[in-house]
N, C-alpha and C positions, 0 to 999 in steps of 0.2 A: 195325635194332632200336634202341629208345631205351635209355638207361642203366637206366631203371626195369624195362623188359622183360628186359634182360640180368640184372639183379639177381634178378628173380623166377625166371628160368630157372635160375640158380645155386642159389638157395635150394631150389627144387623138387628139383634133382639132389642136393643135400646131404641133404634130408629123406629122399629115396628111399634113399640110401646108408645112412643111419642105420637106417632100418627094415629094410633087407636084413641089417644086422648085428645085428638083434634089439633095437634101441632102441625105446622107446615115445616118441612125440613128445607132449610135454605142452603146449607153446606154440610159436607162431611169431610173430615180430615183436612180442615182449612189450615193452610200454612201462611204465616207471616215471618219471612226469613226462616230461622230455625225453630220458631215457635209453632205449636199446633193446637187447634181446638178440635176435639173429636166430632162434635155435632153442633151446628148452629141452627136453632129452630125459632119459630115465631108463632105466638098465639095471644089473642086478646090485647094487641098493642104492645106486647113485651117481646123483646128479642132475648133469647135464652142461649147461653153458652154452656154446653154440656160436656163434662168429663165422664167417660165411660170406664169403669174398672171391672174387669172380668177375672174371676178367680175360681179355682176348684172348690167345690162344696165342702171339702174337708180341709181347706186352707185354714191355718190357725188365726190369722189376723183378718178382721173385717175389711172388705175391699175399700171402703171409703177412708179407712185409716191411711191408705197409700196417697191420698190427696193432702199432702202435708203443706206447710207454709210455702216452701220453695216451689212446689208444683202449682199451688194456687197463684203465686206471683207470676209464674210463666203463663198461665191461662189468662190471667187478668191483662197482662201485656199483649197477648195475642188478641184478646177481645177488643182492647183499645185500638189496636192496629186495624182490625176489621171495621170497627165503628168509624174511624177516621177515613179509611179508604173508600168505604161505601156511603159515607156521609149520612149515617143512621142517626136519628134523633129520638128514637123510642127509648123507653125505660129498658134497662138491661138487668138480667138476672143470671146468677151463676149456680148451676145445678150439677148434681152427680147422679149417675145411674149406675147401680151395682148389678152385676150379672154373675150368678153362680152356676156352675156346670159340673156335671159328673160324667166322665167318659165322653165328653163332647156333646152331651145333651143338656140343654138349659133346664135348671131346676128352680131358679128364682130370678126375677127381675124387679128391682126396687128403684123408684124415682124419688130422690131427695131434692125437693125444691129449696131454693135459697140456702144451699149447703154451706156457703161461706160468703163473706162480704169483703170487699176491698178495704184494707186498713192502711193507715199511715204509720210508719215506724219512725220514731224520733231518735233512734240510736243505731 
């Protein structure tokens, strides 16, 4: 499988998990300029911006480790763009869903709610 196919496999698994948990999927692969949010979902009055990380089950680093400060900043900027464009007023949350696969078959899907928070850097 190509990296793109593996990414699609992971995003489909993440969207399925969210729907099973009662979320409504509002957008997938939402772009604001060059910025992207993998999944935008809604549940219980909260709009959720989800980054999906898919890795091989034998990958040495946990998938959520790939959502570093720079990646978080890009997602936050994209989320802010979505909120402004669509005039959303709900509480927002930033989640990560990790998907592990072996040979193209999903072995694990984990949902990390409130995975990170917007912060203000002073330097």
